[in-house]
C-alpha positions, -999 to +999 in steps of 0.1 A: +148-020+078+177-012+052+172-005+017+196-006-015+181+016-038+150+030-043+127+052-072+104+079-073+077+079-101+046+095-112+016+080-114-020+094-122-026+106-088+008+117-077+048+110-069+048+076-053+080+058-041+096+025-034+129+011-021+139-021-022+167-045-009+179-079-016+150-098-002+125-077-021+108-046-020+109-027+020+087+003+014+065+019-008+054+052-002+018+072-014+013+094-038+023+131-027+021+166-046+054+166-060+086+140-069+105+161-042+085+159-014+087+120-019+121+119-025+130+134+004+111+110+027+127+081+010+160+096+019+151+105+052+138+069+057+168+050+040+195+077+037+224+053+023+202+042-003+210+052-041+186+063-067+197+037-098+184+051-129+170+026-140+162+005-110+166-031-111+141-048-136+118-064-107+115-028-093+105-019-128+078-041-135+065-034-096+064+003-108+048-004-141+020-024-124+015+001-098+010+031-122-011+008-141-035-004-113-037+039-101-047+042-136-077+021-134-066-008-150-072-038-125-038-053-120-027-081-091+003-068-072+004-100-059+038-112-078+057-082-062+083-094-040+082-085-005+109-081+025+090-097+055+121-095+077+112-065+099+074-070+098+058-086+130+038-121+128+004-103+133+012-075+109+023-102+083-012-118+089-031-086+083-014-079+054-014-110+035-056-109+045-055-076+029-034-083+001-057-108-013-087-083-017-093-076-050-092-039-068-130-029-069-134-045-034-132-033+003-135-057+039-138-038+074-112-039+098-136-062+119-141-086+086-102-088+085-102-096+123-124-125+119-108-134+087-077-136+113-095-161+137-095-129+166-129-114+162-131-083+182-093-072+174-103-046+148-086-017+165-052-041+166-058-046+122-066-008+122-031-001+139-016-027+120-025-015+086-017+020+098+024+007+104+019-008+067+054-005+050+038-013+017+003+007+010-008-005-026+009-033-029-003-046+004-038-022-005-048-011+032-070+014+013-095-013+008-101-017+046-125+005+059-146+013+094-175-002+102-204+001+080-179+009+056-171+044+065-141+062+054-117+063+079-075+063+090-059+069+061-017+082+063-014+092+030-010+130+018-048+137+013-058+114+041-097+100+033-095+116+002-065+100-013-084+065-001-119+076-015-096+084-051-080+053-053-111+030-047-128+052-073-099+044-097-097+006-089-140+005-096-151+008-060-180+027-045-169+036-013-205+052-003-217+016-009-189-006-002-185-038-022-175-064+003-160-098-011 
């Protein structure tokens, strides 16, 4: 996937990144400890993309919405336009169900699979979410293991970051709040 530009921005839990192309956001990078590490990751993935200041208005709004969500302000990120061009169909279906989970609520991988109409495919759902190019906007952190177990999260800090994001959003990970 190609990107026209990217931006690195601070949030309440670390430095995130976002990359965009003609059709919308192509990548969101989960929080990291420092801006340079986030920037390096974006440059490695999108070597031809620039870092314009300021970013385009739609991206600026997306950044502010992500910052607000990570400050604990309930925000629906559904208005952020994503570029689905290189996303496999099954993954897109998983991401659309995941994107509908409101802040403060969770589902299990099995429940996402059931909502897809393919019960028993929790592992495939987990694999799709592990390749999610749009974390936070497609809130894979709101999907938990069986019985609400905190499992699998690729952000720096792993499951601790997942738990922290859920707490910020008002969920109590030790007591899953399914919707």
